KEKE-3310 file (N, C-alpha, C; in steps of 0.2 Angstrom, whole numbers, plus 5000, padded with zeros to 4 digits):
npx = (5118:5107:5090:5081:5065:5055:5039:5026:5016:5004:4990:4989:4981:4970:4973:4963:4960:4964:4959:4967:4967:4965:4977:4986:4982:4984:4998:5003:4998:5005:5018:5017:5014:5021:5033:5034:5022:5011:5015:5004:4998:5006:5008:5014:5030:5030:5017:5003:4993:4980:4985:4986:4981:4995:5010:5020:5012:5005:5014:5015:5007:4994:4995:4987:4977:4975:4965:4956:4945:4950:4955:4967:4984:4997:5010:5017:5030:5034:5050:5064:5070:5079:5070:5059:5049:5049:5045:5046:5046:5042:5050:5043:5030:5028:5025:5017:5018:5013:4999:4998:4994:4997:4991:4994:4992:4979:4963:4949:4942:4945:4956:4965:4976:4977:4978:4991:5000:5013:5029:5040:5052:5064:5073:5083:5095:5096:5084:5075:5080:5080:5072:5078:5077:5085:5086:5073:5067:5062:5062:5051:5046:5035:5022:5019:5005:4992:5001:5010:5023:5024:5032:5031:5019:5017:5029:5044:5053:5070:5083:5091:5105:5116:5112:5111:5111:5101:5092:5078:5063:5049:5035:5024:5009:4997:4985:4977:4964:4959:4954:4963:4979:4990:5001:5016:5029:5046:5060:5073:5080:5093:5090:5098:5114:5109:5096:5083:5073:5057:5046:5030:5013:4999:5002:4997:4993:4995:5003:5015:5030:5029:5036:5050:5054:5068:5071:5064:5069:5070:5074:5072:5060:5045:5047:5057:5063:5053:5044:5041:5036:5028:5018:5008:5013:5027:5038:5048:5063:5074:5091:5096:5108:5123:5118:5104:5106:5112:5102:5092:5099:5100:5086:5083:5092:5093:5101:5113)
npy = (5014:5027:5029:5040:5044:5052:5059:5059:5072:5070:5060:5059:5059:5072:5083:5087:5103:5115:5131:5147:5155:5146:5139:5149:5152:5140:5139:5149:5145:5134:5139:5147:5137:5126:5113:5102:5092:5095:5090:5083:5077:5067:5050:5037:5028:5015:5014:5016:5028:5040:5053:5069:5084:5094:5104:5095:5084:5089:5088:5076:5063:5054:5043:5041:5032:5039:5049:5056:5047:5036:5028:5026:5020:5020:5029:5045:5059:5076:5083:5093:5103:5110:5116:5115:5104:5090:5073:5060:5042:5024:5014:5003:5009:5016:5010:5013:5027:5037:5038:5041:5051:5064:5068:5079:5080:5073:5070:5062:5061:5073:5084:5095:5103:5102:5092:5083:5080:5069:5072:5066:5052:5046:5032:5019:5009:4996:4993:4994:4984:4972:4973:4975:4975:4983:4995:5000:5014:5029:5045:5058:5070:5084:5092:5110:5118:5128:5138:5137:5128:5113:5113:5126:5127:5117:5116:5106:5091:5089:5078:5065:5055:5041:5037:5032:5014:5012:5023:5033:5034:5043:5037:5041:5038:5031:5019:5009:5007:5017:5035:5044:5049:5039:5039:5034:5031:5025:5016:5010:4995:4986:4975:4970:4975:4983:4985:4992:4990:4993:4992:4994:4994:4990:4996:4994:4988:5001:5010:5009:5017:5027:5041:5039:5048:5056:5066:5076:5075:5066:5049:5037:5026:5018:5002:4991:4977:4963:4972:4981:4974:4959:4958:4969:4973:4975:4984:4989:4997:5002:5005:5022:5026:5029:5027:5030:5044:5049:5047:5056:5068:5069:5071:5082:5092:5100:5097:5107)
npz = (4946:4942:4938:4929:4926:4916:4914:4902:4896:4889:4892:4905:4921:4925:4938:4952:4956:4968:4974:4971:4982:4993:4992:4995:5008:5015:5013:5021:5033:5035:5036:5048:5057:5070:5068:5076:5085:5099:5116:5121:5110:5106:5105:5117:5116:5104:5102:5092:5085:5080:5069:5073:5065:5060:5056:5052:5049:5038:5028:5024:5014:5005:4992:4977:4964:4950:4955:4969:4970:4966:4976:4989:4990:4995:5004:5005:5007:5007:5003:5006:4992:4978:4968:4975:4974:4977:4982:4993:4993:4994:4982:4977:4977:4965:4953:4943:4939:4930:4932:4945:4959:4971:4987:4999:5017:5017:5022:5028:5016:5009:5001:5007:5003:4990:4975:4967:4953:4946:4939:4936:4940:4951:4953:4959:4948:4952:4958:4947:4939:4946:4957:4970:4987:4995:4989:4989:4988:4983:4974:4969:4957:4957:4947:4946:4955:4952:4950:4961:4970:4978:4990:4994:4999:5009:5015:5019:5023:5029:5023:5030:5032:5038:5051:5069:5074:5083:5082:5086:5078:5070:5063:5050:5042:5030:5032:5020:5023:5030:5031:5036:5043:5053:5067:5074:5086:5089:5095:5083:5076:5068:5055:5046:5039:5029:5031:5041:5056:5064:5078:5077:5080:5069:5057:5042:5026:5013:5020:5015:5010:5019:5028:5039:5052:5060:5072:5065:5052:5037:5038:5032:5023:5024:5018:5008:5015:5012:5006:5016:5026:5032:5042:5052:5064:5064:5055:5040:5033:5020:5024:5024:5014:5004:4991:4992:4996:4984:4975:4980:4979:4965:4962:4969:4966:4952:4936:4929)
capx = (5115:5100:5086:5076:5059:5051:5032:5023:5010:4998:4987:4990:4975:4969:4973:4958:4964:4962:4959:4973:4966:4966:4984:4989:4980:4988:5005:5004:4997:5011:5024:5016:5014:5027:5034:5033:5016:5011:5016:4998:4996:5011:5007:5020:5034:5027:5009:5000:4987:4978:4990:4982:4984:5000:5014:5023:5007:5003:5019:5014:5000:4992:4996:4980:4977:4971:4962:4953:4940:4954:4958:4974:4987:5004:5011:5023:5031:5038:5057:5067:5073:5080:5064:5053:5044:5051:5042:5050:5041:5045:5050:5037:5024:5028:5025:5013:5019:5009:4993:4998:4994:4998:4987:4996:4987:4973:4959:4941:4940:4947:4963:4966:4982:4976:4980:4997:5003:5020:5032:5046:5053:5071:5074:5090:5095:5095:5077:5072:5082:5079:5068:5082:5074:5090:5085:5066:5066:5061:5060:5047:5045:5028:5020:5016:4998:4990:5007:5014:5026:5022:5035:5029:5012:5017:5035:5047:5058:5077:5085:5097:5108:5121:5109:5114:5107:5095:5089:5071:5059:5042:5032:5017:5007:4990:4983:4972:4957:4958:4955:4967:4985:4992:5007:5019:5037:5049:5067:5074:5086:5095:5088:5104:5118:5106:5088:5081:5066:5054:5040:5024:5007:4993:5004:4995:4994:4994:5008:5022:5032:5028:5042:5053:5057:5072:5072:5061:5072:5068:5079:5070:5053:5043:5048:5063:5062:5046:5041:5039:5034:5022:5013:5007:5016:5034:5039:5055:5065:5081:5095:5097:5115:5125:5114:5098:5108:5113:5095:5089:5102:5098:5079:5082:5096:5093:5107:5114)
capy = (5018:5030:5030:5046:5043:5058:5057:5062:5076:5066:5054:5059:5061:5079:5084:5092:5110:5119:5138:5150:5157:5140:5137:5154:5151:5134:5140:5154:5141:5129:5143:5149:5132:5123:5107:5097:5092:5096:5083:5079:5074:5062:5044:5034:5024:5009:5015:5019:5032:5045:5058:5075:5089:5099:5106:5089:5079:5092:5087:5068:5063:5048:5042:5039:5030:5044:5054:5054:5042:5029:5024:5027:5014:5021:5036:5049:5065:5081:5084:5099:5103:5117:5118:5114:5100:5083:5069:5053:5036:5018:5013:4999:5012:5020:5006:5017:5035:5041:5038:5042:5058:5064:5072:5080:5081:5070:5068:5062:5062:5079:5086:5103:5107:5100:5085:5085:5075:5068:5074:5062:5048:5044:5026:5015:5004:4989:4992:4993:4978:4966:4974:4974:4978:4988:5001:5002:5021:5033:5052:5060:5077:5086:5098:5115:5118:5135:5142:5136:5122:5109:5115:5132:5126:5114:5115:5100:5088:5088:5071:5063:5048:5039:5037:5026:5008:5012:5029:5033:5037:5043:5035:5044:5034:5031:5013:5010:5006:5023:5041:5049:5046:5036:5041:5029:5032:5019:5015:5005:4991:4983:4968:4968:4981:4987:4985:4994:4988:4996:4989:4999:4990:4993:5000:4989:4990:5008:5013:5008:5024:5032:5043:5038:5054:5056:5073:5080:5074:5059:5044:5031:5026:5011:4998:4987:4969:4961:4978:4985:4969:4955:4959:4976:4975:4976:4987:4989:5002:5001:5010:5027:5027:5033:5027:5034:5051:5051:5047:5062:5074:5069:5074:5089:5098:5099:5097:5113)
capz = (4941:4944:4932:4930:4922:4915:4912:4896:4897:4887:4895:4913:4924:4927:4945:4955:4958:4974:4972:4973:4989:4997:4992:4999:5016:5017:5013:5027:5039:5036:5038:5054:5062:5072:5065:5081:5089:5106:5120:5122:5104:5104:5109:5120:5111:5102:5102:5086:5086:5075:5069:5073:5060:5062:5050:5049:5046:5032:5023:5022:5010:5002:4984:4974:4957:4946:4959:4976:4969:4964:4982:4991:4991:4998:5007:5003:5010:5004:5006:5004:4986:4975:4965:4980:4971:4977:4987:4994:4995:4992:4975:4974:4976:4959:4947:4938:4940:4925:4934:4952:4961:4978:4991:5006:5022:5015:5028:5028:5009:5007:5000:5009:5000:4983:4972:4963:4948:4946:4932:4935:4946:4952:4956:4958:4943:4954:4959:4941:4936:4950:4963:4976:4993:4998:4985:4989:4990:4977:4974:4963:4956:4956:4944:4950:4956:4953:4951:4967:4971:4984:4996:4996:5002:5015:5018:5017:5028:5027:5022:5034:5032:5043:5058:5073:5073:5087:5081:5087:5072:5070:5056:5048:5036:5028:5030:5014:5025:5034:5028:5040:5045:5059:5070:5079:5087:5093:5093:5078:5076:5062:5053:5043:5037:5024:5032:5048:5058:5070:5080:5078:5078:5065:5051:5038:5019:5012:5024:5012:5008:5025:5031:5045:5054:5065:5074:5060:5046:5034:5039:5029:5021:5025:5012:5009:5016:5012:5004:5022:5031:5031:5047:5053:5070:5062:5048:5038:5029:5018:5027:5020:5013:4999:4985:4993:4995:4977:4972:4983:4975:4958:4961:4973:4963:4945:4933:4925)
cpx = (5108:5096:5081:5071:5055:5044:5030:5017:5004:4996:4987:4983:4975:4968:4967:4962:4960:4962:4965:4973:4967:4973:4988:4988:4984:4995:5007:5003:5003:5017:5023:5016:5020:5027:5032:5026:5017:5012:5010:4996:5001:5010:5014:5023:5031:5020:5007:4994:4986:4983:4986:4985:4989:5005:5017:5018:5005:5008:5019:5007:5000:4993:4989:4981:4972:4968:4959:4948:4944:4956:4965:4978:4994:5004:5017:5024:5035:5045:5059:5071:5074:5074:5058:5047:5045:5047:5046:5044:5045:5045:5045:5031:5023:5029:5021:5013:5014:5002:4992:4998:4995:4994:4989:4991:4980:4969:4952:4939:4941:4954:4964:4971:4982:4979:4985:4999:5010:5022:5038:5048:5061:5071:5081:5089:5093:5088:5074:5073:5080:5075:5072:5079:5079:5089:5077:5065:5066:5060:5057:5046:5037:5027:5018:5008:4996:4995:5011:5017:5024:5025:5034:5023:5013:5023:5038:5052:5065:5078:5091:5099:5113:5118:5111:5109:5101:5091:5081:5068:5052:5039:5025:5015:4999:4988:4977:4965:4955:4958:4958:4973:4986:4999:5010:5027:5040:5056:5068:5079:5087:5093:5095:5108:5114:5098:5087:5074:5063:5047:5035:5018:5002:4995:5003:4996:4991:4999:5015:5023:5031:5035:5044:5057:5061:5074:5070:5064:5071:5074:5077:5063:5051:5043:5053:5061:5055:5041:5038:5037:5028:5017:5013:5011:5024:5035:5047:5057:5072:5085:5097:5105:5117:5121:5107:5100:5109:5106:5092:5092:5100:5091:5079:5087:5097:5099:5107:5113)
cpy = (5021:5031:5036:5045:5049:5056:5062:5066:5073:5060:5054:5061:5068:5080:5089:5098:5113:5127:5141:5153:5152:5139:5142:5154:5145:5135:5144:5150:5136:5133:5145:5144:5129:5116:5101:5098:5093:5089:5079:5075:5068:5055:5041:5030:5018:5009:5018:5022:5037:5050:5065:5080:5094:5100:5100:5085:5082:5090:5079:5068:5056:5048:5038:5036:5034:5049:5052:5049:5035:5025:5025:5021:5014:5028:5039:5055:5070:5082:5090:5098:5110:5120:5117:5110:5092:5080:5063:5048:5030:5017:5008:5002:5016:5016:5009:5024:5039:5042:5039:5049:5058:5070:5073:5082:5079:5068:5068:5064:5068:5080:5093:5106:5105:5093:5086:5079:5075:5070:5069:5058:5046:5038:5023:5010:4997:4988:4990:4986:4972:4967:4973:4978:4983:4995:5002:5009:5024:5041:5054:5067:5078:5092:5104:5115:5125:5140:5142:5129:5119:5111:5122:5132:5123:5113:5108:5097:5088:5080:5070:5056:5047:5040:5031:5020:5009:5019:5028:5037:5038:5042:5038:5041:5033:5023:5014:5009:5012:5030:5046:5045:5044:5039:5035:5031:5027:5019:5010:5001:4989:4976:4965:4975:4986:4988:4987:4992:4992:4992:4994:4995:4994:4997:4995:4992:4997:5012:5013:5015:5029:5034:5041:5044:5054:5064:5078:5079:5067:5055:5038:5032:5019:5007:4993:4980:4968:4967:4981:4980:4965:4955:4966:4978:4977:4979:4988:4995:5001:5007:5015:5028:5031:5033:5031:5042:5053:5052:5054:5068:5074:5072:5081:5094:5096:5100:5104:5119)
cpz = (4943:4938:4934:4924:4922:4912:4907:4899:4895:4891:4902:4915:4926:4934:4947:4958:4964:4971:4975:4980:4994:4998:4996:5006:5018:5018:5020:5033:5040:5038:5045:5060:5064:5069:5070:5085:5096:5110:5121:5116:5102:5108:5112:5115:5110:5102:5096:5087:5080:5075:5068:5068:5064:5056:5047:5046:5039:5026:5020:5019:5008:4994:4982:4967:4953:4949:4965:4975:4968:4970:4983:4993:4994:5001:5005:5007:5006:5007:5003:4997:4983:4972:4969:4977:4971:4983:4988:4996:4994:4985:4972:4974:4970:4953:4942:4939:4936:4928:4942:4954:4969:4982:4998:5011:5021:5022:5027:5021:5006:5006:5001:5006:4992:4981:4967:4959:4948:4939:4931:4941:4946:4956:4955:4952:4946:4956:4952:4938:4939:4956:4970:4982:4996:4994:4984:4992:4983:4978:4968:4963:4955:4951:4948:4950:4957:4954:4957:4967:4978:4991:4999:5000:5009:5019:5016:5022:5025:5026:5026:5034:5038:5050:5062:5072:5077:5087:5082:5081:5074:5063:5056:5042:5036:5027:5024:5017:5029:5029:5032:5042:5052:5061:5075:5080:5091:5090:5088:5080:5069:5061:5050:5042:5033:5025:5040:5049:5063:5072:5082:5076:5073:5059:5045:5030:5017:5015:5021:5009:5013:5027:5038:5047:5060:5067:5068:5053:5043:5034:5036:5027:5022:5018:5013:5010:5016:5010:5010:5027:5030:5036:5049:5060:5069:5055:5047:5034:5027:5022:5022:5019:5007:4993:4986:4993:4988:4973:4974:4979:4968:4957:4964:4970:4956:4941:4929:4929)
residu = (MET:ILE:GLN:ARG:ILE:LEU:LEU:ARG:GLN:ALA:GLY:ARG:PRO:ARG:ALA:ARG:ARG:ALA:SER:ARG:ILE:LEU:LEU:ALA:VAL:ALA:ALA:MET:ALA:ALA:LEU:LEU:SER:VAL:ASP:MET:PRO:SER:ALA:ALA:ALA:VAL:PRO:PRO:LEU:GLY:VAL:THR:ALA:ALA:ALA:LEU:PRO:ASP:ALA:ALA:VAL:ALA:ARG:VAL:GLY:ALA:LEU:PHE:ALA:GLY:GLY:LEU:ASP:GLY:GLY:HIS:PHE:CYS:THR:ALA:ALA:VAL:VAL:HIS:SER:ALA:ASP:ARG:ASP:VAL:ILE:ALA:THR:ALA:ALA:HIS:CYS:LEU:ASP:HIS:PRO:ASP:THR:THR:VAL:PHE:ALA:PRO:GLY:TYR:ARG:ASP:GLY:LYS:ALA:PRO:TYR:GLY:VAL:TRP:ARG:LEU:THR:GLY:VAL:ASN:VAL:ALA:GLY:ASP:TRP:THR:ASP:ARG:LYS:ASP:PRO:ASP:ASP:ASP:ILE:ALA:PHE:ALA:THR:LEU:ALA:PRO:LEU:ASP:GLY:ALA:GLN:ILE:GLU:ASP:VAL:VAL:GLY:GLY:PHE:PRO:VAL:ALA:THR:GLU:GLN:PRO:ASP:ASP:VAL:THR:VAL:THR:VAL:LEU:GLY:TYR:PRO:SER:THR:LEU:ASP:ALA:PRO:LEU:ARG:CYS:SER:ASN:ALA:THR:SER:LEU:LEU:SER:GLU:THR:GLN:ARG:ARG:VAL:GLU:CYS:PRO:ASP:LEU:SER:GLY:GLY:THR:SER:GLY:SER:PRO:TRP:LEU:ALA:ASP:GLY:ALA:LEU:ALA:GLY:VAL:LEU:GLY:GLY:TYR:GLU:GLU:GLY:GLY:SER:VAL:PRO:GLU:VAL:SER:TYR:SER:ALA:VAL:MET:GLY:ASP:GLN:ALA:LEU:GLU:LEU:TYR:ARG:GLU:ALA:ALA:VAL:PRO:ALA:GLY)
# end
C-alpha cells in the first residue's frame, strides 16, 4: 500500500523567494547546459571530490528544517513528472515534511534556484508501519515558486529500475558539515536481493537521500540498510523495484 500525505497550507514555513528574473535565467541556463560534466571534473572511480556546478548538480539539493538557517540534514533530487514538481529522497528524510524545504543547487549558503516547500509525500505503507529498510525511498511534490515548477527551472532525472547487480552509479550528496555537494562514482554490488551497496568515502551524515545516477537516470537513493550505512566509506540503497516504481508513478502521474 502507498500512503500519500498531503500537507496543510497552514503552519508551513514561508519559503524564501527568488525573483522571477533569477528563476527565468536559471531555467534558461539549465536548458542550455549539458547534463554530463566535463571529463576533467569527474574524479576516478571510488574517489569522492567536490561536485562542480553543472546541469546535473543543479537538480540535486539539500533538505533544510524550515529554511536555510535551519541547517541541512538530507539530500534530494528532482525527477521527471507530469506536473514537473517531484523530488526523490530517502523515506527517513521526510519524518517532518511540513517543516522541510528543498534548495536545489545549494552552495556556500546560497540557494541560486530558490527554496521550495513540500506539498505532499508518497511513501510505502511498510515504511510507515515498520520502517522497512527495503522501502526507504520517497517521492515528494513541491509547490510552485514565483509561478514556475521546479523541473522548469533545473530539469529532472528520469527514473530507471531493473539495473544490473554491478551497475556503476554516481552519487551526488550534501554532508551536513559542508555547504557544497560531493560527487563519487563506483560500481555497485548487492548486499542482498533488496539492498545495493557502493564504496565511496566521506559520504557522511546529510547525504541520506542522495541520488544514485546510472547513465543519468535515478537508480536508487542513499538509504535503506542502516539508513544508508553506519560508516562513511560504504553506502547503501534499497533496490529500485516494482514498489519504488509504483511510488514514483503515484507521485509523477496525478490521478484523473
